[in-house]
C-alpha positions as CSV (number, residue, x, y, z in Angstrom):
1,M,-4.4,-36.5,-50.6
2,T,-5.5,-35.0,-47.6
3,A,-9.1,-34.7,-46.4
4,A,-10.3,-31.2,-45.9
5,K,-10.3,-29.7,-42.8
6,S,-14.0,-29.1,-41.5
7,P,-14.8,-25.4,-40.9
8,R,-14.2,-24.9,-37.1
9,R,-17.4,-23.7,-35.6
10,A,-17.7,-20.5,-33.6
11,V,-18.5,-21.1,-29.6
12,A,-22.1,-19.8,-28.3
13,A,-21.3,-17.0,-26.1
14,A,-24.1,-18.8,-23.3
15,D,-21.1,-21.7,-23.5
16,R,-17.8,-19.9,-23.4
17,T,-15.5,-20.2,-19.8
18,R,-16.0,-16.9,-18.1
19,Q,-14.1,-15.7,-15.3
20,P,-16.2,-15.0,-12.0
21,T,-17.1,-11.2,-11.7
22,E,-14.3,-10.7,-8.7
23,V,-11.5,-12.5,-10.6
24,R,-12.0,-10.1,-13.7
25,R,-12.1,-7.3,-10.8
26,R,-9.0,-8.7,-9.2
27,L,-7.2,-8.8,-12.6
28,I,-7.4,-5.3,-13.3
29,V,-6.7,-3.9,-10.2
30,E,-3.3,-6.0,-10.0
31,A,-2.6,-4.9,-13.5
32,A,-3.3,-1.1,-12.4
33,V,-0.8,-1.1,-8.7
34,P,2.3,-1.4,-10.9
35,L,0.8,1.6,-13.4
36,I,0.5,3.8,-10.3
37,A,3.5,3.0,-8.7
38,E,5.5,4.5,-12.5
39,R,3.7,7.2,-12.6
40,G,1.6,8.8,-10.1
41,Y,-2.2,8.3,-9.7
42,A,-3.0,11.3,-11.6
43,S,-0.8,10.1,-15.2
44,V,-2.6,6.9,-14.8
45,G,-6.4,6.1,-17.1
46,V,-9.0,3.4,-18.3
47,R,-6.9,2.8,-21.5
48,D,-3.3,2.4,-19.4
49,V,-5.2,0.3,-17.1
50,A,-7.1,-2.2,-20.0
51,A,-3.6,-2.5,-22.2
52,A,-1.8,-2.7,-19.2
53,A,-4.6,-5.9,-17.7
54,G,-5.3,-7.4,-21.3
55,V,-8.4,-6.4,-21.6
56,S,-10.9,-4.4,-23.6
57,V,-11.9,-0.6,-22.5
58,G,-15.3,-2.0,-22.5
59,T,-14.5,-4.7,-19.9
60,V,-13.2,-2.2,-17.8
61,T,-15.8,0.0,-18.2
62,Y,-18.4,-2.7,-17.1
63,H,-16.6,-4.1,-14.0
64,F,-16.0,-0.6,-12.5
65,G,-17.8,2.9,-12.3
66,S,-15.2,5.3,-12.7
67,V,-11.1,5.3,-13.1
68,Q,-11.0,6.7,-9.7
69,E,-12.5,3.5,-8.3
70,I,-9.9,1.2,-9.6
71,L,-7.3,3.4,-8.8
72,S,-8.6,3.9,-5.3
73,E,-8.7,-0.1,-5.1
74,A,-5.2,-0.7,-6.7
75,M,-4.1,1.6,-4.0
76,V,-5.6,-0.1,-0.8
77,L,-4.6,-3.7,-2.3
78,H,-0.9,-2.6,-2.6
79,I,-1.0,-0.6,1.2
80,E,-2.9,-3.6,2.8
81,R,0.0,-6.2,1.3
82,Y,2.8,-3.7,2.1
83,Y,1.3,-3.7,6.2
84,A,0.7,-6.7,6.4
85,E,4.4,-8.3,5.5
86,L,5.7,-5.7,7.3
87,M,3.7,-6.0,11.0
88,E,4.1,-10.2,10.1
89,A,7.7,-9.2,10.7
90,T,7.4,-7.5,13.7
91,R,5.2,-10.2,14.7
92,R,7.7,-13.0,14.8
93,A,10.7,-10.6,16.4
94,E,11.7,-11.8,20.0
95,S,11.1,-8.6,21.8
96,G,9.4,-4.8,21.0
97,S,12.2,-3.2,20.8
98,E,13.8,-5.7,17.8
99,A,10.1,-5.7,16.6
100,L,10.1,-2.1,16.5
101,G,14.1,-1.6,15.4
102,L,13.2,-4.1,12.5
103,L,10.3,-1.8,11.6
104,I,12.1,1.5,11.4
105,D,14.8,-0.6,8.9
106,A,12.0,-2.1,6.7
107,L,10.1,1.6,6.1
108,F,13.4,3.2,4.3
109,T,15.2,0.8,1.6
110,E,16.2,1.3,-1.4
111,H,12.6,-0.3,-2.6
112,T,10.2,1.9,-0.5
113,D,10.2,4.9,-2.6
114,R,7.6,2.9,-4.5
115,H,5.4,3.0,-1.8
116,W,5.7,5.8,-0.2
117,R,4.8,7.8,-3.4
118,M,1.2,5.2,-3.7
119,W,0.8,6.1,0.1
120,F,0.9,10.3,-0.5
121,D,-1.5,9.5,-3.9
122,Y,-3.9,7.2,-1.4
123,W,-4.5,10.5,0.9
124,N,-4.5,12.7,-2.0
125,A,-7.0,10.6,-3.4
126,G,-9.0,11.1,-0.3
127,D,-9.0,14.9,-0.5
128,Q,-10.5,14.7,-4.1
129,T,-13.4,11.9,-3.4
130,T,-17.0,12.7,-1.7
131,D,-17.1,8.8,-1.4
132,D,-17.7,8.3,2.6
133,A,-16.7,3.9,2.3
134,F,-13.3,5.4,0.6
135,T,-12.7,8.1,3.8
136,R,-14.0,5.4,6.2
137,G,-11.2,3.1,5.1
138,Q,-8.6,5.8,5.0
139,A,-8.7,6.5,8.3
140,Q,-9.5,2.9,9.3
141,R,-5.9,1.8,7.8
142,Y,-4.2,5.0,9.7
143,E,-6.0,3.8,12.9
144,A,-4.6,0.1,12.1
145,W,-1.3,1.7,11.9
146,H,-0.9,3.8,15.1
147,L,-2.6,0.7,17.5
148,H,-0.4,-1.4,15.8
149,I,2.8,0.7,16.4
150,R,1.6,1.5,20.4
151,S,1.1,-2.4,20.7
152,L,5.0,-2.3,19.6
153,A,6.2,0.2,22.3
154,E,3.9,-1.1,24.9
155,R,5.1,-4.8,24.0
156,G,8.6,-3.2,24.9
157,V,7.8,-1.5,28.0
158,T,6.2,-5.0,29.4
159,D,9.8,-6.7,28.2
160,G,11.7,-4.5,30.0
161,D,13.8,-3.0,27.1
162,F,12.0,0.6,27.8
163,T,11.3,2.8,30.5
164,G,7.4,3.7,29.4
165,G,6.1,6.8,29.9
166,D,2.9,8.6,27.4
167,L,2.5,5.4,24.9
168,D,-0.1,7.5,22.8
169,G,2.0,10.9,22.3
170,F,5.0,8.5,21.3
171,T,2.8,7.1,19.0
172,L,1.3,10.0,17.3
173,R,5.1,11.6,17.0
174,F,6.5,8.4,15.4
175,V,4.0,8.1,12.7
176,A,4.4,11.7,11.9
177,L,7.7,11.6,11.9
178,V,8.1,9.0,9.4
179,D,5.4,10.3,7.3
180,G,7.7,13.4,7.1
181,L,11.1,11.9,6.6
182,A,8.8,9.7,3.8
183,L,7.6,13.0,2.2
184,Q,11.4,15.1,2.6
185,R,12.4,11.5,1.2
186,L,10.8,11.4,-2.1
187,R,10.7,15.5,-2.9
188,Q,15.0,15.3,-1.6
189,A,14.7,18.9,-0.6
190,P,16.9,18.8,1.4
191,P,18.4,15.2,0.2
192,L,17.9,12.4,2.7
193,T,19.1,9.1,2.1
194,T,17.3,6.3,3.5
195,E,20.1,5.6,6.0
196,D,19.4,8.7,7.6
197,A,15.8,8.4,7.4
198,R,16.3,5.5,9.5
199,R,19.3,6.7,11.8
200,H,16.6,9.9,12.6
201,L,14.1,7.6,13.5
202,H,16.0,4.9,15.5
203,R,17.4,8.3,17.6
204,F,13.9,9.4,17.8
205,L,13.2,5.7,19.4
206,R,15.7,5.8,21.9
207,N,15.1,9.7,23.4
208,E,11.3,9.0,23.6
209,L,11.6,5.3,25.1
210,G,14.6,5.1,26.5
C-alpha cells in the first residue's frame, strides 16, 4: 500500500520567480523580428507577437504601449545587429579598398532580401509616427551609416588605393545607389540578381574613386 501524496501547494505570487522587465521586453522584441521579416511590418499584430514569444496578450500590452512600439524596437534590433556585423567585418580588412569591396559583397547575398524588407519597413514606419525619439533614431542610424562609408573611402585614399576626390559626394551617391538597388531587388521590376547588384556597386566604386 503506497502512501497518499500530499496535495501540491500553490506558490504565492510574491514568491514566484519573475523575469526582470528588461528581459521580458527583450524576449518579446526578439520574437517579433522573424515575424516582421516573414510577413512585413503592417501584417503583424499583438496576438502574433504574443504567440511567438510564448506569453499572453496581456503580458505584451503590459510591457508595451502599442504594437507599433514592439515592431519599431524589433526593427531597430535587427538593423543594429546587421550593420554591427558589417562594420566589424570591414574593420578587420587590411585596406580601405578591401573593406569597401567586402561591404559591397555583403550587402547583396541570397540572405539579405529579408534585411532589405525590414529596412524599408523601418523607414515607412517613420512616416506613420509622431514619435520624435523614433525619428531621431532613424536620423542617427543613417548618419552613422554615411560616416562609416566615408571613413572607408578616406581610408582607401590614405592607403593609396583610391585617387580621392569628393568623398562626401561619393558617400551620398553610394548610399543612394545601395538603397535604389535594394528596392529594385525586392520589387524585381526590372529583375535584378544579387550578382548584378554587386557588379553595379563595384563598377560605381571604380568609376568614382579610381
